[in-house]
Backbone bond lengths (Angstrom), bond angles and torsions (degrees), N, CA, C in turn:
res aa  C-N    CA-C-N  psi(-1)  N-CA   C-N-CA  omega(-1)  CA-C   N-CA-C  phi
1 X - - - 1.437 - - 1.522 108.56 -
2 X 1.307 117.60 130.18 1.449 119.91 -178.21 1.518 110.97 -75.84
3 X 1.298 115.15 162.41 1.445 121.60 -179.04 1.546 111.39 -63.34
4 X 1.324 116.65 -36.25 1.467 120.77 179.94 1.523 109.92 -67.96
5 X 1.309 117.83 -41.88 1.474 120.85 179.73 1.527 109.61 -67.27
6 X 1.319 116.39 -41.68 1.457 120.46 -179.91 1.540 109.93 -63.71
7 X 1.328 116.30 -41.85 1.442 121.38 177.92 1.511 111.69 -63.22
8 X 1.337 116.51 -41.65 1.457 120.93 178.38 1.525 110.89 -65.53
9 X 1.311 116.48 -38.87 1.450 121.54 178.69 1.529 111.40 -64.43
10 X 1.322 116.17 -42.79 1.460 120.79 177.92 1.528 110.27 -66.08
11 X 1.315 116.95 -39.92 1.464 120.85 179.23 1.532 110.88 -64.66
12 X 1.311 116.38 -41.51 1.453 120.59 179.04 1.523 111.71 -65.57
13 X 1.318 116.49 -41.32 1.466 120.83 176.65 1.522 111.65 -64.71
14 X 1.311 116.32 -40.83 1.470 121.29 179.02 1.530 110.25 -64.65
15 X 1.330 116.88 -41.43 1.469 120.43 179.07 1.522 111.02 -65.76
16 X 1.331 116.61 -41.03 1.464 120.14 178.79 1.529 111.57 -63.50
17 X 1.342 116.15 -41.04 1.449 120.45 178.21 1.528 110.51 -65.59
18 X 1.314 117.54 -42.37 1.457 121.74 179.14 1.537 110.89 -61.09
19 X 1.317 116.65 -44.45 1.471 120.34 179.15 1.518 110.67 -63.75
20 X 1.326 116.85 -41.14 1.466 120.50 179.99 1.539 110.55 -64.15
21 X 1.315 117.47 -41.11 1.450 120.10 179.42 1.524 113.41 -72.64
22 X 1.324 116.91 -34.24 1.466 120.06 178.96 1.529 110.98 -71.10
23 X 1.311 116.85 -36.30 1.482 118.65 -178.12 1.514 113.67 -89.15
24 X 1.323 118.90 -5.36 1.465 123.04 -178.89 1.533 112.60 -55.33
25 X 1.321 120.19 -50.97 1.461 119.37 -179.72 1.527 113.52 -60.82
26 X 1.312 117.25 -39.70 1.471 120.51 179.60 1.524 111.61 -68.20
27 X 1.325 117.93 -39.45 1.453 120.71 178.59 1.528 110.88 -67.76
28 X 1.357 117.05 -37.38 1.469 120.30 177.40 1.525 110.14 -67.03
29 X 1.327 117.79 -41.35 1.450 121.65 179.20 1.523 110.87 -62.73
30 X 1.321 116.54 -42.97 1.455 121.31 178.81 1.519 111.03 -63.53
31 X 1.339 116.94 -42.26 1.468 120.03 177.57 1.538 110.58 -64.23
32 X 1.322 117.11 -37.34 1.467 120.71 176.95 1.536 109.99 -62.23
33 X 1.316 118.24 -42.05 1.453 121.10 178.28 1.532 111.37 -64.42
34 X 1.317 117.26 -41.38 1.472 120.29 179.71 1.528 110.30 -64.89
35 X 1.322 116.88 -45.47 1.470 119.84 178.80 1.526 110.42 -64.68
36 X 1.326 117.54 -37.26 1.465 120.79 176.42 1.507 112.61 -63.84
37 X 1.339 116.27 -39.32 1.464 119.22 177.21 1.529 111.00 -67.04
38 X 1.314 116.72 -39.52 1.469 119.25 177.42 1.532 110.23 -66.23
39 X 1.361 116.78 -35.90 1.449 120.93 177.33 1.519 110.60 -64.40
40 X 1.312 116.51 -35.87 1.456 120.63 177.66 1.508 112.76 -68.40
41 X 1.317 117.57 -27.82 1.468 121.29 179.75 1.512 112.50 -81.70
42 X 1.306 117.18 -37.12 1.463 121.54 -176.73 1.504 110.03 -145.72
43 X 1.306 115.79 143.14 1.468 120.72 -179.53 1.532 111.87 -77.26
44 X 1.337 116.88 -9.62 1.456 120.48 -179.69 1.533 112.77 -68.13
45 X 1.336 116.69 -22.50 1.454 122.18 -179.90 1.536 107.78 -95.25
46 X 1.322 118.21 120.08 1.476 119.20 -177.71 1.543 111.25 -73.11
47 X 1.323 114.56 151.39 1.459 120.39 175.56 1.520 107.04 -82.43
48 X 1.342 117.24 129.45 1.471 121.07 178.36 1.520 108.32 -127.55
49 X 1.317 115.04 153.33 1.450 121.00 -177.72 1.515 113.41 -91.29
50 X 1.341 114.09 -176.38 1.461 120.82 -176.20 1.527 111.58 -65.96
51 X 1.320 117.90 -41.41 1.458 120.65 -178.09 1.540 111.22 -62.86
52 X 1.325 115.69 -40.52 1.449 119.83 178.07 1.513 111.72 -65.59
53 X 1.333 117.11 -42.13 1.461 119.83 179.47 1.533 110.45 -68.92
54 X 1.325 117.40 -31.82 1.457 120.42 176.68 1.515 110.09 -63.03
55 X 1.339 116.24 -48.74 1.486 119.85 177.37 1.510 111.70 -64.88
56 X 1.312 117.82 -36.69 1.456 121.09 178.05 1.534 111.17 -64.79
57 X 1.337 116.31 -40.51 1.462 120.64 177.46 1.533 111.07 -64.60
58 X 1.322 117.31 -41.75 1.469 119.64 177.59 1.524 109.77 -62.85
59 X 1.319 117.48 -43.46 1.460 121.49 178.56 1.522 112.60 -63.04
60 X 1.342 116.74 -41.68 1.463 119.92 178.53 1.527 111.12 -65.35
61 X 1.335 117.03 -39.64 1.442 121.01 176.54 1.545 111.10 -60.83
62 X 1.330 116.52 -40.74 1.453 120.74 178.32 1.517 111.16 -64.64
63 X 1.332 117.14 -44.10 1.465 120.43 -179.86 1.534 110.84 -64.57
64 X 1.318 116.91 -42.96 1.460 119.63 179.33 1.528 110.52 -64.62
65 X 1.324 117.49 -43.51 1.483 120.99 178.72 1.520 111.74 -62.19
66 X 1.322 116.38 -40.65 1.473 119.92 178.94 1.506 110.13 -67.32
67 X 1.305 118.16 -43.34 1.469 121.64 179.17 1.539 110.84 -61.63
68 X 1.334 115.89 -40.73 1.470 119.41 178.66 1.534 110.73 -62.86
69 X 1.344 116.19 -42.61 1.461 119.87 179.84 1.524 110.95 -64.88
70 X 1.312 117.72 -40.65 1.451 121.20 -178.66 1.523 110.09 -69.86
71 X 1.303 118.84 -43.49 1.451 122.23 -178.54 1.507 113.87 -76.50
72 X 1.312 117.62 -19.34 1.467 122.01 -179.23 1.524 110.74 -75.66
73 X 1.313 118.28 -26.24 1.450 121.90 -177.71 1.499 112.85 -71.53
């Protein structure tokens, strides 16, 4: 692998990580709103706060990333 390709690969990975980190609070807030709306419709869905949805979003991102790595091979 040439140095230019390796540099481009690192740059692309860094940009993807930056976008994921920048959009994390917005995605967690949106998930919190969706869960809140479902909680309003039925009592079977528990009400959860922003911190819980933030951790849930991080966990879901980890699971999706792991699944992509496993299925990509």
